FIMARBA-703419 format. One record per residue (C-alpha): residue in three letters; residue number from 0; x negated, y, z. Coordinates in Angstrom, 3 decimals. Layout:
N
<'ALA'; NUM; <X; Y; Z>>
...
//
This chain:
213
<'MET'; 0; <-44.006; 3.329; -51.324>>
<'LYS'; 1; <-45.838; 0.673; -52.889>>
<'THR'; 2; <-48.336; -2.172; -52.398>>
<'ILE'; 3; <-51.417; -2.047; -54.554>>
<'LEU'; 4; <-54.212; -4.681; -55.259>>
<'LEU'; 5; <-57.667; -3.046; -55.866>>
<'HIS'; 6; <-61.149; -4.006; -56.001>>
<'PRO'; 7; <-63.444; -2.394; -53.115>>
<'GLY'; 8; <-66.321; -0.731; -55.045>>
<'TYR'; 9; <-69.309; 1.608; -54.548>>
<'CYS'; 10; <-68.128; 5.196; -53.695>>
<'ILE'; 11; <-65.303; 4.453; -56.123>>
<'PRO'; 12; <-63.973; 6.999; -58.350>>
<'ILE'; 13; <-61.193; 9.629; -57.537>>
<'ILE'; 14; <-58.435; 7.831; -59.274>>
<'HIS'; 15; <-58.796; 4.949; -57.073>>
<'TYR'; 16; <-58.429; 7.083; -53.958>>
<'ALA'; 17; <-55.434; 8.920; -55.457>>
<'CYS'; 18; <-53.821; 5.574; -55.691>>
<'ILE'; 19; <-54.763; 4.587; -52.246>>
<'ALA'; 20; <-53.485; 7.945; -50.851>>
<'GLN'; 21; <-50.097; 7.479; -52.229>>
<'ALA'; 22; <-49.651; 3.885; -51.313>>
<'ASP'; 23; <-48.387; 2.354; -48.346>>
<'HIS'; 24; <-50.312; -1.162; -48.175>>
<'ILE'; 25; <-53.651; -1.808; -50.077>>
<'ILE'; 26; <-54.790; -5.206; -50.613>>
<'PHE'; 27; <-58.521; -5.456; -51.569>>
<'GLU'; 28; <-59.618; -8.287; -53.824>>
<'ALA'; 29; <-62.514; -10.254; -52.661>>
<'PHE'; 30; <-62.171; -13.648; -54.429>>
<'ASP'; 31; <-62.542; -12.867; -58.176>>
<'ASN'; 32; <-65.711; -13.325; -60.146>>
<'TYR'; 33; <-68.443; -10.729; -59.936>>
<'GLN'; 34; <-68.801; -8.660; -63.090>>
<'LYS'; 35; <-71.298; -6.406; -64.205>>
<'GLN'; 36; <-70.923; -2.882; -65.526>>
<'SER'; 37; <-68.231; -2.022; -62.870>>
<'TYR'; 38; <-67.760; 0.261; -60.012>>
<'ARG'; 39; <-68.389; -2.723; -57.781>>
<'SER'; 40; <-72.057; -1.798; -57.905>>
<'ARG'; 41; <-72.102; 1.611; -59.568>>
<'THR'; 42; <-70.938; 5.149; -59.119>>
<'LYS'; 43; <-71.124; 8.412; -60.882>>
<'ILE'; 44; <-72.128; 11.739; -59.287>>
<'ALA'; 45; <-72.837; 15.369; -60.516>>
<'THR'; 46; <-76.275; 16.810; -60.611>>
<'ALA'; 47; <-77.797; 19.872; -62.086>>
<'SER'; 48; <-78.875; 17.899; -65.146>>
<'GLY'; 49; <-75.219; 16.274; -65.602>>
<'THR'; 50; <-73.563; 13.054; -64.674>>
<'LEU'; 51; <-76.037; 10.624; -62.737>>
<'GLN'; 52; <-75.201; 6.959; -62.479>>
<'LEU'; 53; <-76.406; 5.257; -59.175>>
<'THR'; 54; <-76.582; 1.438; -59.447>>
<'ILE'; 55; <-76.999; -1.045; -56.628>>
<'PRO'; 56; <-79.380; -3.936; -57.520>>
<'ILE'; 57; <-78.050; -7.388; -56.739>>
<'LYS'; 58; <-79.624; -10.676; -56.911>>
<'HIS'; 59; <-79.123; -13.032; -59.792>>
<'SER'; 60; <-76.825; -15.820; -59.422>>
<'ARG'; 61; <-78.409; -19.423; -59.076>>
<'ASN'; 62; <-75.302; -20.872; -60.682>>
<'PRO'; 63; <-76.185; -22.530; -63.951>>
<'GLU'; 64; <-73.138; -20.985; -65.462>>
<'GLY'; 65; <-73.954; -17.448; -64.101>>
<'HIS'; 66; <-70.729; -17.044; -62.304>>
<'GLN'; 67; <-70.375; -16.079; -58.625>>
<'ARG'; 68; <-67.643; -14.844; -56.542>>
<'TYR'; 69; <-67.647; -11.035; -55.365>>
<'PHE'; 70; <-67.955; -11.947; -51.658>>
<'GLU'; 71; <-71.130; -14.021; -52.411>>
<'VAL'; 72; <-72.971; -11.401; -54.318>>
<'GLN'; 73; <-76.277; -10.566; -52.472>>
<'LEU'; 74; <-78.007; -7.309; -52.457>>
<'GLU'; 75; <-81.661; -6.982; -53.727>>
<'ASN'; 76; <-83.050; -4.746; -50.912>>
<'LYS'; 77; <-86.835; -5.058; -51.968>>
<'PHE'; 78; <-86.140; -1.957; -54.378>>
<'HIS'; 79; <-85.164; 0.429; -51.521>>
<'TRP'; 80; <-82.208; 1.380; -53.398>>
<'GLN'; 81; <-80.506; 2.994; -50.480>>
<'ARG'; 82; <-83.285; 5.472; -49.720>>
<'ASP'; 83; <-83.296; 6.489; -53.410>>
<'HIS'; 84; <-79.435; 6.697; -53.509>>
<'TRP'; 85; <-79.430; 8.820; -50.321>>
<'ARG'; 86; <-82.013; 11.226; -51.741>>
<'SER'; 87; <-80.246; 11.577; -55.088>>
<'LEU'; 88; <-77.208; 12.491; -53.291>>
<'LYS'; 89; <-79.014; 15.110; -50.998>>
<'VAL'; 90; <-80.608; 16.628; -54.084>>
<'ALA'; 91; <-77.348; 16.942; -55.861>>
<'TYR'; 92; <-74.981; 17.884; -53.211>>
<'GLN'; 93; <-77.022; 19.571; -50.381>>
<'THR'; 94; <-75.721; 23.173; -51.387>>
<'SER'; 95; <-72.075; 22.039; -51.701>>
<'PRO'; 96; <-69.828; 23.520; -49.333>>
<'PHE'; 97; <-69.077; 20.466; -47.410>>
<'PHE'; 98; <-72.212; 18.201; -47.620>>
<'GLU'; 99; <-73.531; 19.004; -44.163>>
<'TYR'; 100; <-69.881; 18.429; -42.839>>
<'TYR'; 101; <-70.144; 14.688; -43.891>>
<'GLU'; 102; <-74.008; 14.129; -43.814>>
<'ASP'; 103; <-74.246; 12.407; -40.433>>
<'THR'; 104; <-71.362; 10.423; -40.874>>
<'LEU'; 105; <-72.685; 9.022; -44.363>>
<'GLU'; 106; <-76.215; 8.565; -43.755>>
<'PRO'; 107; <-76.033; 5.513; -41.733>>
<'LEU'; 108; <-74.826; 3.779; -44.684>>
<'TYR'; 109; <-78.113; 4.326; -46.322>>
<'THR'; 110; <-80.289; 3.320; -43.394>>
<'THR'; 111; <-78.263; 0.328; -42.330>>
<'VAL'; 112; <-79.502; -2.989; -43.935>>
<'TYR'; 113; <-76.499; -5.114; -45.729>>
<'ASP'; 114; <-77.005; -8.643; -46.982>>
<'THR'; 115; <-73.932; -8.620; -49.429>>
<'LEU'; 116; <-72.376; -6.127; -51.813>>
<'ILE'; 117; <-68.847; -6.412; -50.422>>
<'ASP'; 118; <-70.037; -5.926; -46.853>>
<'PHE'; 119; <-71.683; -2.536; -47.950>>
<'ASN'; 120; <-68.699; -1.706; -50.123>>
<'LEU'; 121; <-66.179; -2.306; -47.361>>
<'ALA'; 122; <-68.399; -0.429; -44.783>>
<'PHE'; 123; <-68.360; 2.564; -47.439>>
<'GLN'; 124; <-64.715; 2.128; -47.687>>
<'GLU'; 125; <-64.006; 2.226; -44.049>>
<'ILE'; 126; <-66.238; 5.620; -43.603>>
<'ILE'; 127; <-64.339; 7.345; -46.644>>
<'MET'; 128; <-60.967; 6.493; -45.441>>
<'ASP'; 129; <-62.093; 7.983; -41.993>>
<'CYS'; 130; <-63.360; 11.239; -43.810>>
<'LEU'; 131; <-60.256; 11.494; -45.686>>
<'GLN'; 132; <-58.098; 10.946; -42.428>>
<'LEU'; 133; <-56.278; 8.104; -44.310>>
<'GLU'; 134; <-54.451; 5.499; -42.391>>
<'LYS'; 135; <-53.076; 2.694; -44.344>>
<'GLU'; 136; <-52.108; -0.756; -44.043>>
<'ILE'; 137; <-55.190; -2.817; -45.375>>
<'THR'; 138; <-55.503; -6.602; -45.916>>
<'TYR'; 139; <-57.786; -8.854; -48.180>>
<'THR'; 140; <-57.223; -11.445; -50.630>>
<'LYS'; 141; <-57.806; -15.014; -49.344>>
<'GLU'; 142; <-57.610; -16.502; -52.970>>
<'TYR'; 143; <-57.504; -15.285; -56.542>>
<'PHE'; 144; <-54.257; -14.811; -58.426>>
<'ARG'; 145; <-54.639; -13.961; -62.059>>
<'ASN'; 146; <-51.089; -12.401; -62.222>>
<'PRO'; 147; <-49.908; -11.036; -58.883>>
<'LYS'; 148; <-46.221; -10.968; -58.203>>
<'PRO'; 149; <-44.058; -7.889; -57.584>>
<'PRO'; 150; <-43.782; -5.886; -55.689>>
<'ILE'; 151; <-47.593; -5.847; -55.784>>
<'LYS'; 152; <-49.037; -3.438; -58.347>>
<'ASN'; 153; <-52.188; -4.850; -59.864>>
<'LEU'; 154; <-54.670; -2.133; -60.295>>
<'ARG'; 155; <-57.950; -4.245; -60.450>>
<'HIS'; 156; <-58.571; -2.957; -63.853>>
<'LEU'; 157; <-59.586; 0.421; -62.453>>
<'ILE'; 158; <-62.729; -1.013; -61.368>>
<'THR'; 159; <-64.115; -1.476; -64.943>>
<'SER'; 160; <-66.432; 1.427; -65.860>>
<'LYS'; 161; <-66.555; 0.582; -69.581>>
<'LYS'; 162; <-64.292; 2.386; -71.958>>
<'GLU'; 163; <-62.783; 4.215; -69.072>>
<'PRO'; 164; <-59.441; 5.989; -70.003>>
<'ASP'; 165; <-59.233; 9.700; -69.691>>
<'TYR'; 166; <-57.207; 10.165; -66.761>>
<'LYS'; 167; <-55.486; 13.492; -66.334>>
<'LEU'; 168; <-56.771; 14.461; -63.052>>
<'PRO'; 169; <-56.471; 18.230; -61.828>>
<'GLU'; 170; <-59.645; 20.136; -61.897>>
<'TYR'; 171; <-61.147; 21.335; -58.551>>
<'HIS'; 172; <-64.279; 23.392; -57.764>>
<'GLN'; 173; <-67.419; 21.554; -58.537>>
<'LEU'; 174; <-70.932; 22.587; -57.798>>
<'PHE'; 175; <-72.280; 22.525; -61.539>>
<'HIS'; 176; <-69.113; 23.658; -63.141>>
<'ASP'; 177; <-70.849; 26.638; -64.865>>
<'LYS'; 178; <-73.588; 24.451; -66.305>>
<'HIS'; 179; <-71.458; 21.281; -67.499>>
<'GLY'; 180; <-67.800; 22.235; -67.209>>
<'TYR'; 181; <-65.362; 20.084; -65.198>>
<'LEU'; 182; <-66.605; 16.489; -64.782>>
<'PRO'; 183; <-63.513; 14.250; -64.205>>
<'ASN'; 184; <-63.127; 11.008; -62.047>>
<'LEU'; 185; <-66.534; 11.312; -60.511>>
<'SER'; 186; <-67.264; 9.485; -57.235>>
<'ILE'; 187; <-65.052; 10.275; -54.361>>
<'LEU'; 188; <-67.995; 11.798; -52.762>>
<'ASP'; 189; <-68.011; 14.693; -55.382>>
<'LEU'; 190; <-64.433; 15.695; -54.258>>
<'LEU'; 191; <-65.334; 15.521; -50.782>>
<'PHE'; 192; <-68.498; 17.307; -50.933>>
<'ASN'; 193; <-66.720; 20.162; -52.673>>
<'GLU'; 194; <-63.288; 20.158; -51.249>>
<'GLY'; 195; <-63.637; 18.770; -47.742>>
<'PRO'; 196; <-60.553; 18.588; -45.629>>
<'ASN'; 197; <-58.486; 19.594; -48.701>>
<'ALA'; 198; <-59.582; 16.340; -50.606>>
<'LEU'; 199; <-56.559; 14.403; -49.167>>
<'SER'; 200; <-54.042; 16.894; -50.308>>
<'TYR'; 201; <-55.598; 16.865; -53.824>>
<'LEU'; 202; <-55.377; 13.122; -53.985>>
<'GLU'; 203; <-51.880; 13.146; -52.897>>
<'GLN'; 204; <-50.871; 15.504; -55.870>>
<'VAL'; 205; <-52.575; 13.555; -58.577>>
<'ASP'; 206; <-49.933; 12.310; -61.053>>
<'LEU'; 207; <-50.251; 8.506; -61.175>>
<'SER'; 208; <-47.427; 7.851; -63.659>>
<'GLU'; 209; <-49.899; 6.631; -66.466>>
<'VAL'; 210; <-51.745; 4.345; -64.029>>
<'ILE'; 211; <-48.836; 2.899; -61.640>>
<'VAL'; 212; <-45.867; 1.969; -63.753>>
//
């Protein structure tokens, strides 16, 4: 159907995976400059108290200008963030319909030490694709292009978490719906833990006409 250009991120939101599910070829961007306040290093989950943001700590760049390439970003592992994130996921989702179904597959991501952010995110990406039973042609950028040429659909803007558009996503069963109502476009993990094998069918039916034009 199409070739899309995306950033690999941390448990990226549902809209990303809807685009992936409906594409033929995915190109992941690795050569852009790292930017804060994006889904490269943060994700949103649902808890009994509402939406919770999980953020991966990174080491500050030693570049005098403050810039560093995405693939150069080092993780700050002295904070035990993996342990804390996994505990948060277990507290939030252990009573969801499919948490136990995916628990053993996902837990190694939070016990294996990774040096760079992109290595962790790509490892996560591979596991999620497997959980969704998604088989796609995947390649990675080898240099940065500000304006990719057709037929590539540039969807790199989806990685930004600030002032996120109100994507028209269909509702699905969520664990804390009775407390908070429907919370749209959370981490793909929310969809997996609540819908399990039905997650892929959901993603394939999302209307992307406002995202991919």
